N, C-alpha and C positions, 0 to 999 in steps of 0.2 A: 750601266749608261753613259756611252758615248757622248763624253760633255761637246766636244767639237762639232754633235751633228745638232748640237741644239738649236732653238729658234730665236732669228732676230732680238725678240721680245729678252731671251735669256741673256744675250751678248749685252743688251742698254742696261740688264741689271748688272753684270759685271762691273761694268764701265761705270756705276755709279757709288756701288760699295768699294771699289777700286780706290773710285777719290775721293769717299768719305774714310776710310785706311790710313789713304797718306793725313788727312786733314788730324784724323787721332792720334798718328806716329809726329808729326811736329810738334804736340802740345804735353807728349810724353805719355806714354802707351803703362797700364796697370798690366800686373804680372799675366791678371787673366785674362787680360786685352791680347795680351803678346801671346798667349797660348792659343788663340779664337782664330788669331790673324794667321798665323804658323798651320792649323789646320785646316783653313781658307787657304793658304796658298796650295797645300797638296792637293785639296780637292781636283784640279784643275788646272794646266799650264798656262791656260788663258790669265787667268787671275793673276800671276807672278807679271806675265806678259804687261799686263793695263796697269798695273803698278808701278811697270819700269815706264812706262808712258808717260802714265800723269808726271811721276817722276823726274824725266827726262824735260817735258812741258814746263815745270815747274823750277829748275834748273835756267832753261834757256830766256823764262821771261825775269826772272833774277840778274840774269846777264843784262838783257835789253834796259834791264832797269838802270841801270851803270852807265849808261849812256846819256852824255849832254848836249843840246845846242853847239856849246863853244865848242863839242870837237869834231864835229861835221855836219855840213847839211845833211846827210842823211845817217843813221844806226849805220854801224860796221856789220855787214850781212853776216860776218864769221861770229857773232855773240848768238847766233840758233844756228849754227851748224851741230846737225846731228850724230855724235859719236857711236864710232862701233862697237858691238857689242864685245865686252873683254873678252879674250882667251886665255886658256892658262897654255902651260907652257909643253901639256902633256895633249893641244890641240882640239880642248872640249872648247865647245863655246857654252860659256854661262847662261846666254840670251833671259831665258822669262825667269832666272832663280837672281837676277839683278837686283831686284826686288827690293826698293824703299830701304839698301842697308844691310838687308835683311837676305844677300846672296849668302849660298854656300858652293865652295868650291866640289866638284865633282869626284866621287870616289876613285881614285889610284891604286893601285896595291903595290908599292915600290917594291924591286927585289932584293936589294940590297938591306944591310945589316940596319934595323931598329934600334932603339932604345930600351935599356929592358923592363919589363913589366912590372908598374909599382905591389909592392909587397902589401898584403891586403889586410890592415891591424885590426884586433879584436875589441871594438872600444863601445859600448852602448852606452845612448845617447836618449836624455829625455826629452819628453813629448815637449819642451814647452821651447827645446831645441829644435828640435825635429821643425817645429812650426817657422811660416816664414814670413821674412818681412813683405809686409802688407801695405801696398797704397790705397785711400779713400778719395776718393773726388768728391768734395762736398756740392748742393744744391748752388751758393756761393759762384761759386768757381776757385773754391782755396782748397787744400789738400793736406792729407795728413798720412805720414809715413809713419807707419805702428810698427815697432819693435818688438820681436819675437812675444808672442803671448799679452801682447798688448793689448788694451780693451779700454774703449770710447762710448760714451753714451752721446748724441749730437742733439739738441733742443734747440732749435731756429726760434726765434719770433718775430714780430716783426720792428721791436726795435732792439733786440740783442743779439747777437749768435753767440750762444754759449754750447761750450762741447766740456764735457764732464771726463778725465783720465778717470778711470776707475782704478785702474794697474797699469804697472810697467814705464815704457818709456816711449815718445812720441813726438816727432817733429811737424810742426805747422807752420803753411807756406798761404797767408794770408791772402785775399785781393780785397783790395781798397773800398769801402766804405765806410764814409764816413761818417753818414747818419745811423752805421748800424755796428757798433765794437765787436770787436771778436774775442771773447771772451774763454777762456780756460780756466777753470776747475780743480784743482787734482787736493783733494783732504783739507776742506776750506780755504786754502792760499787762490788767490785771484792772480792770473794773468791777463791782463789786458791787453789788446793792441790794433790798430787800425787797417794797414799792412803794413805786414814785415815778414820775417821767418823767425822761427824759436822754437827750443827745443825743449822738453819740459818730463825728470824723469820723477818718479814717485817711490819714494824707495820708506822702509819703516820707520827711519830716525827722522829725515828729511825728505823735502823737494827739493832739485836741483831745475832751475831755468837760467838756459843758456840762448842767449840772441845770436844768430846770424846773420839777421839782415834788419836793416833801421833798429827800431828801439820801442821797449815796451814797455808796462809800469806794473810791477806787483804789490798784491795787499793780500792780504784777510785781515776777519773781525778784530775788529781791537779786545783787549781783554778786560777792559770795565770803560762808563760810558767817561770816564774822568780821560784817559788814555785814547780819545779820538781824535785830538787834533794831533797828538805828536806821534801819530801812525796812519801820518801821509800816507800814500804808494810811493814806494821806491821805484824811481828811472832806472833802468836798465840800458846801456848801450849795446850796440852791436860788436861784439867782440869779449862780452863781459860775461861772467857767471855768477847767480844771486842763489843762494844757500838759505835754508828756511827751516830751521831744526823745527820737530812736529814736537821734540820731547821736550821744548821751553818755550813753549806757546808766545811767552811775553819777550822771547829776543827778537830783534829790528833783525831784516836778512841782509847777510854776508855778502858784498859785491865784493867782485875780483875782476881784474884783467886775467885775459884768456894765450897764450901765444897761441900763435897759431899752428904750431908741431901739435900742442894741446889741444887744440879743436878738433884735427881732422883723429886726434886718437878717439875723441870723445863720440865723434860723430861717424867714425869708420863703420858701424853698423849697417848704416842706410846704402842703400843702392846703387849702385854706380852704373853707366852705361860703356859695356864693353864692347871692343871695337877691334876682330880683328882680320887681317886681310892674309889669306894665305896659309896660314900657321896653324902648327903640326898639332892635331889634339890633345898630344899630350900636355902644350902648352896651353893654351885653353881650358882643361881640365884642372889644371895648376892658379890659375883665376879663380875658378869657382871655388875649391878649396879656400882658398882665402877666406871668403866672405861670409864662407856655409859652417854648419856643424854637419849636414848630411853631405858626405865626402863618396865623390866620385872617385873611382878607379878605374885604368885601362888596364887588361888584364892579356890582351894581345898585343905584342910588342911591336905585330907590321899595323896593327891597327891604331897603335899610337901616333904614327906617324902620317895619319890621314890628313888632307889639308884641308882647314875649317876657314870660311870667311863670314862674318855675321857681324851682327850688331844685337849685343842680347843684354838685358839686365842682367846686374850680377847675384840676384839672390833669386832668380825662375829656373831653376835647377830642374823641375820637372818638363817645361816647358821646352826647357834643351835639350834633356832626353828622349822627350816626344817626337823632337826633331831630328834626331840620331835613327831613329825605330822608324820615320814613316820617310824620312828623307832618303834616309842612306841605309835603313835595314839593317842596323847596327842590333844583336841579343844583348838582350839588360836583365840581369840576374838582377835582385834585390832582395837583400840578407833582412835578417829579421832586425838584426842592429842599428838598421835604419842607411848601413852602404847599398851604393848601387855600383854596380859591375857590369862591365861595357866589354862585352866579345865580339868577336867577327862573327858574321852569321853565317852558316852553310852557303849562302846564296854567293855570300862572296870570299867562298872561298878557306874560310874557314874551319875550328873545326866540326867533325856533324857528332 
């Protein structure tokens, strides 16, 4: 099908969907949504073109918003000047692929020597390690980032927003609603919040609560009716961690301050947004390998030098691999141990 010969009605649909994708990107894409966006961009060159146009319009409006009456009688016309499409040093115009920070530099196979290909280790992976970090958007606007293998049950009512952490670890970013408290329950430990962010880790011996924004109250059923008064909820503030022993149900929570470096280590499992501008594929792969047990390997030294420009979630390995396959026609070898090996395809001059 020739997408460029489609009807004006189809063009209007593209414009509408491009605007919708830009709105989703601004509030943060899940790994699944990012995959869907990649596939949508690959369907038709106009998809990327319209996404780029909407983004440029948004930038212009933001620049215009900086104007104030005291700056002059009329807004500076340069505020809305449209910049030319970026051109690579190889003379290719990125054009439609500059959409929403997801642009990828065009393939250029340099003749100069490149770094050696990585050695492929033989390390089997467990199913839980291969599982991705997932983001779940709740109906109230709150989000849950689930560490690999974690599971939750959501039970919202008119009075309370209850989430039960069945197993594993999760980070909660709570939308404010003073009339409906947000409660996370993990093995009878209850963490109550209104509008804040915190991490809960359920382990066999204890439950850990780490507050990354605002504050929460932590409580669990008292051991006896007589102990109700002394078992008031414990307040945990930002930068603090509460540990509740499951082996000692009578013990009070242990609350300690957490240094920023330790906080970063404890939350290192959470996905990051990786931004690259004309970075070699080998560097991009190294960043993905830092955060994921499923490893990428560049088997071809020339492919390792392929320049990439993109904004990606650090946990979305599959989305990045599919993007390499569909956009750059990189050959992908998926091994039984979970390793993903990248080769130059025959179309790009690779081994046949």
